[in-house]
C-alpha positions in Angstrom: 0.0 0.0 -0.1 1.3 3.4 -0.9 2.1 5.9 1.6 0.5 9.6 2.3 3.3 11.9 3.0 3.2 15.5 4.7 6.3 17.4 3.7 6.9 20.6 5.9 9.9 22.7 4.4 11.6 24.6 7.1 15.0 25.8 6.4 17.1 27.8 8.6 18.3 30.9 6.8 15.1 33.0 6.7 16.3 36.6 6.3 13.3 39.1 6.7 12.1 37.4 10.1 15.1 35.7 11.6 14.6 32.0 12.9 11.3 32.2 11.3 10.4 28.8 11.3 10.6 28.2 15.1 9.9 31.7 16.3 7.0 31.7 19.0 3.5 32.3 17.7 0.9 32.6 20.2 2.6 30.1 22.6 4.4 27.6 20.5 7.1 27.5 17.7 5.2 28.6 14.5 6.2 25.1 12.6 4.3 23.3 15.6 0.9 24.5 14.4 1.5 23.1 11.1 3.0 19.8 12.8 0.0 19.5 14.7 -2.7 20.0 12.0 -0.8 17.3 10.0 -0.8 14.8 12.8 -4.3 15.5 13.8 -5.8 15.3 10.3 -5.1 11.5 10.2 -4.5 12.0 6.6 -0.7 11.1 6.7 1.2 7.9 7.2 4.4 10.0 7.9 4.8 13.7 8.9 8.2 14.8 7.7 10.0 18.1 8.3 12.6 19.0 5.6 15.3 21.2 7.1 19.0 22.0 6.9 19.0 23.2 10.6 19.6 21.2 13.7 17.5 23.4 16.0 14.6 23.4 13.7 14.8 19.4 13.5 15.0 19.2 17.3 11.8 21.4 17.6 9.9 19.5 14.8 10.7 16.1 16.8 9.7 17.6 19.9 6.2 18.2 18.3 5.8 14.8 16.8 7.4 15.2 13.2 10.2 13.1 11.7 13.5 14.6 10.5 15.0 11.7 8.9 17.5 13.5 6.7 19.3 16.9 6.5 18.2 19.1 3.5 21.1 19.3 1.1 22.7 22.8 0.8 21.7 22.9 -2.8 18.1 23.0 -1.8 18.4 25.3 1.3 19.3 28.9 -0.4 17.2 31.8 -0.7 16.2 31.0 -4.5 15.2 27.2 -4.1 11.3 26.9 -5.0 9.0 24.6 -3.2 8.6 21.7 -5.6 12.3 20.5 -5.8 12.2 20.3 -2.0 9.0 18.3 -1.8 10.4 16.1 -4.7 13.7 15.4 -2.6 11.7 14.4 0.3 9.4 11.9 -1.9 12.4 10.6 -3.4 14.1 9.8 0.0 10.9 8.2 1.4 10.3 6.2 -1.8 14.0 4.8 -1.0 13.7 4.3 3.0 10.0 4.1 3.8 8.2 2.5 0.7 6.5 4.2 -2.4 5.0 7.3 -1.9 1.5 7.7 -3.5 0.3 11.1 -2.5 2.0 14.0 -0.9 1.0 17.2 0.8 3.5 20.3 1.1 2.4 22.2 4.2 4.0 25.5 4.7 5.7 25.8 8.1 4.5 29.4 8.4 0.7 28.5 8.3 -0.7 28.6 11.8 -4.3 28.9 10.3 -4.0 25.4 8.6 -6.4 23.0 10.2 -6.7 19.2 10.3 -10.3 19.4 8.9 -9.1 21.4 5.8 -6.4 18.9 5.2 -8.8 15.8 5.5 -11.3 17.5 3.2 -8.9 18.7 0.5 -7.6 15.0 0.3 -10.9 13.8 0.0 -11.6 16.2 -2.9 -8.4 15.2 -4.8 -9.4 11.4 -4.3 -13.1 11.8 -5.0 -12.6 14.1 -7.9 -9.6 12.4 -9.3 -7.4 15.4 -9.6 -4.3 14.8 -11.3 -2.4 18.0 -10.3 -3.0 19.5 -6.8 -5.8 20.4 -4.4 -4.3 23.7 -2.9 -5.5 26.3 -0.4 -6.8 29.5 -1.9 -9.0 32.5 -1.0 -10.5 35.3 -2.8 -9.4 38.8 -3.3 -11.0 41.2 -1.3 -11.6 43.7 -4.2 -12.0 43.4 -7.7 -8.6 43.0 -9.4 -9.9 44.8 -12.6 -10.0 48.1 -10.8 -6.3 48.0 -9.6 -4.1 50.7 -10.4 -0.5 51.5 -10.6 1.7 54.4 -9.2 3.9 55.9 -11.9 7.3 57.3 -11.1 5.7 60.7 -11.4 3.4 59.7 -8.5 0.3 59.8 -10.6 -1.9 56.9 -10.9 -3.0 54.6 -13.8 -5.6 51.8 -14.0 -4.3 48.5 -15.1 -7.7 47.9 -16.8 -9.0 51.5 -17.7 -12.0 49.8 -19.6 -13.6 49.0 -16.3 -13.4 52.4 -14.8 -17.3 52.7 -14.8 -18.0 48.9 -14.3 -19.6 48.2 -11.2 -17.8 46.1 -8.7 -20.7 43.3 -8.4 -20.4 42.9 -12.2 -16.7 41.9 -12.3 -15.4 38.4 -12.3 -14.1 37.3 -9.0 -10.5 36.5 -8.6 -8.7 34.2 -6.3 -5.2 33.9 -4.7 -3.0 31.2 -3.3 -3.6 31.0 0.4 -0.1 29.7 1.1 -0.8 26.9 3.3 -1.1 23.5 1.7 -0.7 21.7 -1.7 -2.0 18.1 -1.9 -1.0 16.4 -5.0 0.2 12.8 -6.2 3.7 11.8 -5.8 3.8 11.7 -9.6 2.6 15.3 -10.1 5.6 16.5 -7.6 8.2 14.2 -9.4 7.1 15.4 -13.0 7.4 19.0 -11.5 3.8 20.3 -12.2 3.3 23.6 -11.4 0.5 24.2 -8.7 -1.6 26.5 -10.7 -2.4 24.6 -13.7 -5.6 23.5 -15.5 -5.3 20.0 -13.7 -5.3 21.7 -10.2 -8.5 22.8 -8.1 -8.4 25.3 -5.4 -9.6 24.7 -2.1 -11.4 27.9 -0.9 -10.8 29.3 2.7 -12.3 32.5 4.2 -10.2 35.4 3.8 -10.2 35.7 7.7 -8.0 32.5 7.9 -5.5 33.6 5.7 -2.6 35.8 6.0 0.8 35.6 4.5 3.6 36.1 7.2 6.9 37.7 5.3 7.3 40.8 7.5 7.4 41.5 11.2 4.1 43.6 10.6 2.6 40.4 8.9 3.3 38.4 12.1 1.7 40.8 14.4 -1.5 41.0 12.3 -1.4 37.2 12.1 -1.2 36.7 15.8 -4.1 39.1 16.2 -6.3 37.2 13.8 -5.1 33.9 15.5 -6.3 35.0 18.7 -9.7 36.6 17.8 -10.4 33.3 15.8 -9.5 31.1 19.0 -11.8 33.3 21.2 -14.7 33.2 18.7 -14.5 29.5 18.8 -14.8 29.3 22.7 
C-alpha cells in the first residue's frame, strides 16, 4: 500500500524574520502549528519536516514530526523553489520507507491551517480524481480589474481602464494562493507539475483565515487574527 506523506519545508536561513520557522507564535513555535494540524488530520502515514537546521529539526521532533535527513545545501538557499524540496523528500521516502502515492506540502508558517481542511482537501483530490494539486486559496477582497499602478511621477494609472465605470458586482471574482498546503500525487511532484495548472483545483478558505507572514508587521497581524479566531470558537 502506498504512503501518504506530509512534507513541511523549514530551512534555517530566513532573512526578513530571523529564525522564522521556530519563532514563537501565540505560545508555541510557528512550525508546531503545521505539525499538529498534519498529525491531527489522520490523513498521513508520515509527517516529515525537511530542514537543513539542527535546532529546527529538534523542535520538529519535539512536536511529533520526523526529520530523517538533513536537507542538502543546494536545496536550502534563498532561491530554491518549493517543488524541488518536496520532490527530494518524496525520493528519500521512496527509497527508505516505501512508495509514496500522495504527498502534501504544508508550509511551516501556516498557523491557520487546520486538520479538517487537510482531510477535506485530500478527500476532494481522491473523489474528483484531481491529477494536479488541490491547494489552499482564497478570494481577493476587491476586484483586481479596478487595480491601479503608481507611476514614477506619482500619478496613478489603471491596469484595466476599460473597467473604470464597471460596477464592482459585475466584475469576475479573482482568487489567490492562500499559502497553506498543496495536496498532490507523488507523480505530480516528481514530474514538476506547477501548482496553478488546468489540472489543479483550489480549496477555498475564508479570508479571515488567510495571512501571508513575510514581515514583522505580517506576524503581528497574524497573531491578532489567530487570537480573535480562537476566542470566537470558545
